[in-house]
N, C-alpha and C positions, 0 to 999 in steps of 0.2 A: 502293529504300528501303522497308523494311517498317515498318508502324505497329502498335502494340499497343493493346488496349482500355484505356480510362481510367475506366470506370464502376466504382465500389466501392459495394456495398450496405451499408446500416447494420446494426448488430448486431440491432436489433429493428424491428418495425413501429411505426407511429404510437403513441406512448405514450398518447394520448387514447382509443385503441380497445383494449378488452380482448381479449386473445388468449392462447392457450397456446403454449408453446415445446416441446411434446412432439414426438416424432419423427413425420414426415409420410409415411413410406413406407406405402402402402396399396394395396388393390385396389378396383375399382369396387363390389364387393359389400359393402364396408365402408360405403359411402354409401347404397346403395339396398337396402332390405329387403323391399319389397312383392314377394311371389312372382310376381304377374302381370307386374310390371315386369322382374323378373330374367329371366323366361322370354322376354320380348320382346327384351331386350338380347342374351341368348345367341343367339337366332335371327338378330338383325341382324348380329352379329359373324361368323356363319357364312354368311349368304346375301346380305348387302348388295352390290349390283353395283359401286358406286363403290369400296368397300373392296377388293373382289376385283381391280378394275382397278389400284389402287395396289399390290397385291401383285405384279402382273405387272410394274409399273414397277421394283419392287425387284429382281425377277429379271433384268430387262434390265440394270440397273446392275451386278449381280453378274457378268454375262457380260462387261461392259466391263472389270472387274478382270482376268478371265482373258485378255482380249485384250491389255491393257497388260503383264501378266506375260510373255506370249509374246514381246513386242517386244525384251526384253533377253536372251532366251535364244537360243542358236544355232538357225538354221533349216536343216533337213536335208531333202532331197527325193530321190526316186528317179524316174528317167526313162528312157525308151527312145524311139528314133526311127529312121526310115529315110527314104531319099531316093534320087534318081537325078539325075545331072547329065551333060549333054553339052556340053563346052566348045567354043567356036568355034575354028577352026584358027588364026586370026590374033589370038589373045589370049594373055595371059601363061600361063594354065593350058594352053591349046592347044599352045603352043610347048614347055612342059615335058613334056606327054604325048608329043609327037612325038619329042623328044630322047631320051626313055626308051623309045621304041617301045611305049608303053602301048596305043595305038590298034590296033597290028598284032599284039601279042603274044596268044597263045592263053591265057596265064595270066590275063590281065586282060580281063574282059568290056567290051564297048563298046555303049552308054554305061556309065560306071562307077557302080555303085550304092554306097550308103553306109549302114551299119548301126551303131547306137550304143546302148549301155546303160551307165548309170552313176549315180552319186550326186553331188549338188551340196550345198554347205554355204555359208552366209553368216552372219556374226556382226558386229554393231556392238559394239565393245568400249565398255562404259559407263564411260569414264574419269571423267567429271564427274558421274556419278549422274543424268544427265538422264532416262534411261528408268526408273530405279528410283524417282525422285521422281514421275514421271508415274504409275507404278503405285501408289505410296502415295497420291497425290492421288485416283486412281480408287477406291481402297479407302475413303478417307475419305468420298467422295461416296456410295459404297454404304452405308456406316454412317449417313450423313446421311439417306439415303432410308429406312432402317430406322426412324430416329427420326421421319421424316415419316409413316410408316405408323402408328406409335404415336400420333402427334398426330391423325391421321385417326380412329383408334380412339377416342381420347378425345372428339373432337367428335361422333362417331356415338353413343356412349353418352349424352353430354349431350343431344343432339338428341332421341333416343328418350325419355329421361326427361322433358325439357321438354314434349314433345308428349303424353306420357302424363298428366302432371299437368294440362296444359291440358284434356285430355279429362275428367278427374275434375271440374275446375272447371266445365266446361260442363254436365256431368250435374247438378251441384248447383244451378247457376243455373236449369236447366230445372225441377228439382224445386221450387225456390222460386216460379218463375212459376206452376207448376201449383197450388201451395198458395194463392198469391195469387188466382188465378182462382176457386178454390173459395170463398175468403173473400168476394171481391167479388160472386160470384153470390148468396151468402146475403144480403149487404147489399142487393143489387138487389131480391131478393124482398121484403125488409122495406120498402124504399122504395116498391115498387109497392103494398104493402098500405097504407102510410101515405097514398099518393096517393088510394087508394080512400076512405080516411076523411077526405080533405081536409086532412091534416096537412102535406103537402108538395105542391109543384107538379110539372107535367110536366118542368120544367127539371131537377129533381133526378134524375128517372128517366133522362133522356137523358144526364146527366153520368156516372151510374153505368154505363149501358150502354156509353158511349164508353170508359170505363176498362177494362171487361171485354174489349171488342174489341181495345183496344190491347195488352193482355197476351196475348190469344190469338194476335195477330199475332207478338208477340215469341217465342212458343213455337216457331213454325215456323222463324223465323230461327235460333234456338238449335239446333233439330234438324238444320238444314242444316250448321251449323258442326260439329256432332258427327260427321256423316257425313264431311265433308272432313278432319277431324282423324284419324278412324279410318283413312281411306284414306292419309293422309300417313304414318302409322305403318306400315301394310301395305306401302307402297312402300319404306320404309327396311328393313323386315324381309325384303323381296324376295319378296312373294307377292301374289296377287290379292286384291281387296277382300273383306273378311269382318269380322264383328263382333269387336271387341277385348274379351276377357274382362277384367273389372276389378271392384273393390269400391269404388264411388263413395261409399258411406257412411263410409268410413275417411278421406275427404279431409281433414277438419278435424283428424283425429288423427295425420296424417303428421308424424313428428318432424323438427324442425329444430334438434336439440340443438347445443350449442356445439361448434365445430369446432377441432381442434388444428391451428394454422397452421404450427407449427414456426418455425425461424429463416429470415430472408430468404436467407441463404447456401444453404439447402437447395433453393431454387428452381433453382439451377444444376444440381443433380443430378436433380430430379424433373420439371422442365418439359422436355418433349420438344422444343418449339420452340427453347428456349435451347440444348439439346444439339445440335440440328440446325444452328443458326447457328454454334455453336462448331466443329463438324466442318467446315462449309463454309469457315470462316476458316482452319483449319489446311490444308485442301486448297488454298486460294488462295495461301498462303505457299509451298507446294511447287510450285505452278504458276509462281511467280516464279523459283524456283531452276532449274526445268526450262527456262524461257524464257531465263534468263541463260546457261545452258550452250550455247545455240546459237551464242554468239559464239566459243566455243573450238573447237580442231581436233577433227575426228571421225575415228576410226579404224575402218575396215571391213576384215574379212578374208573373202576368198572362196576357195573350194577346189572342185576337181572331180576325180573319179577314176572310171574306167570302162574299157570295152572298145569298140574301134572297128575296123571292117574292112569291105571291100567284099563279104565273104562271111561269114555268121554262123558257119560251120564253123571259121573262123580265130580265133574268140573263145578257143578252147582253146590257141592258140599264143601263149603269153606268154613273154617280155615284149613280143614284137613288136606285139601288138594292144592293149597296155596304154597308156592315156593318163592323165595327171594334171597338175594345175597348182595352184598356190597363190599368192595375191597379197594384198598389204595396201595399202590406200589411206588416206592421211592427208590430210584436206582441212580447210581453214579458210577461212571467208568473209573476203575482203579488201576487195573493192570492192562498192558498191551493197548495203549491209546494211540498207536502209530497212525491208524486210519484217521482218527479225529485230528491229530496233529497235522497230518498231510493235507486234510481238507482246509484247516485253518491257515496253513502256510500258503496254500494255493490261492485262497481267497485274498490274502494280503498281497500276493504277487499280482493278481488280477486287478486289485484296487490301484496299485502303483502303475500298472499298465494303463488303466483307465485315465489316470492323471496325465501321463505322457500323451495319450491320445487326445485328451481335451486341450492340452497346451499346443500340440501340433496342429489341431483343427483351427484354433484361434490364430496361430501364426499364418497358416495357409490362407485364412479368410482375409487377414490384413494385407498380405503380400498380393493376393489376387486383385484387390481393389486398387492398390497402388500401381500395379502393372497395367491394369486396364485404363486407369486415368492417364498414364503416360502414353499408352498406345493410342487412345482416342485423340489426344492432343497432337501427337506426331502424324497420325494418319490424316487428320484435318489439314495440316500444313502440306503434306505430300499430295493430297487430292487437289488442293488449289494450284500447286505447281504443275501437276499432271494435266489439269484442265487447260492451263496456259500453253503447255507443250502441244496438246492436241489441236488447239486453235491455230497455233503457228504452222503445224504440219498440214492441216486442212487447206490453209492458204497456199502452202508450198506445192500441194498437188495441182491446184489450178494454175499456178505460175509455171510449174515444170511442164504441164501439158501444153500451155500456150507457147513456151519456148521451144518445145519439141516440134510443134507444128510449123514453127517458123525457122526450124533448123538451127536454133541457137543453143539447144541442149541435146545431148545424145540419149538413146533409149535407156542406158543404164541409170542415168540420173533420174529418169521418170520412174523406173522400176524400184530403185532404192527409196525414192520419196514415198511411193505408194506403200512399200513394205514398212518403212519407218512409221508411217501414219497408222497403218493397221496395228502394228505392235503397240503404239502409244495408246490407241483407243482400247485395245484389249487390256493393257495395263491400267488404264483409267477405270475400267469396269471392275478389275480385280481389286484395285484400291478401294473403290466404293463398297465392294463386297466385304473387304477386310474391315472397313469402317462399321458396316452393319453387324458383322460378326462380333467386333469389339463391343458394340452397343448391346448385343444379346449377352455377351459374357459379363458385362457390367451388371446387367439385370440379375444374372446368377450370383455374381460376387456380392451384391448388396443384400442377398437373402432370397431373391425371387418373390415376385408377387403371387404367391400360391393362394392367397385368400380369394 
């Protein structure tokens, strides 16, 4: 008994989330414009080892289709053989040879050799389409593997892009830390001068020194993360570690312009994982039909034709040396069909499993798009507010430094203002990084421009 999918997608995504219903057929270069990133993705698609392994898996499944196709075509072979046999006197063959004077005749050698050359043919007549359904199922699995390769391509493009944007974010965080160290060094020099004039105590000097050392330590942590991220990208690109060319200054200017999501129904055409699950579902249905055909009679035709004689020179003497036969076997399982029943029931269970997998894949696809739409919108609002916060804190650093020099603010107010500004700048970069990550995830959720 076959089961059909029951999930029906709505006409539009969540009405509370703004989105466009424009067509969503795209290539990955429509999403990613940075020339350095484009070059990295191109290299990864050519040299990534995991992707190349997937391509070999696709080739293996293509060979399986060939194998299944050959099963329902006639099998023809050419063979030759020779042998020699000496029959015991008191056996059936020995008695026959004695009665015909074969052992004493000069015409027949003793012992009697045997030479054979001929062709053999066998064919299972595919009455119930068992073999053809198996071949179609193998073809669908091959097509499913092609979709799997596209899915792998999408994931690879997304992973390279995510790592590249992470690298730009780390560069910008490092730059902010270096700028902050410079600002704090200037403040430390001022505090030391004020200590000399007895305006502040040694405590203020040590607090400023501690803050400088803290940021210098953070610098090396960020440098290590940059090295690891670069090497992660190099690994995906399929090359030894080297510096990744990039324009870090463009990080905040990377566009996350509104994305045309299209209609939910377009996910069925664009999402390679959905198409892969659909093909596996169709293959499982054919597996059920092929397993069911095992209960029916099977017709096999076997034929042989060739030349046989005890001396190869007699091959030219036909029809005496000619042999041929043809036979047809019709067999049906009658008793102890447990193995056939088990195979049939397993095929049914796998088909139902494929239905659930297809439904779950569709639900995941829809939910991923809705989640990313909401995430992008909320992150855009958060980024705007964070930008305003950073602007305000940058101004407060200048104000606090001026007040401190005129003794109208204490050193703790200066330290806290600098610390708050540093944290806000770091959070702004993290928010921008989250924005770009959500942008990449939307690329994946819409099906990935694997073309």
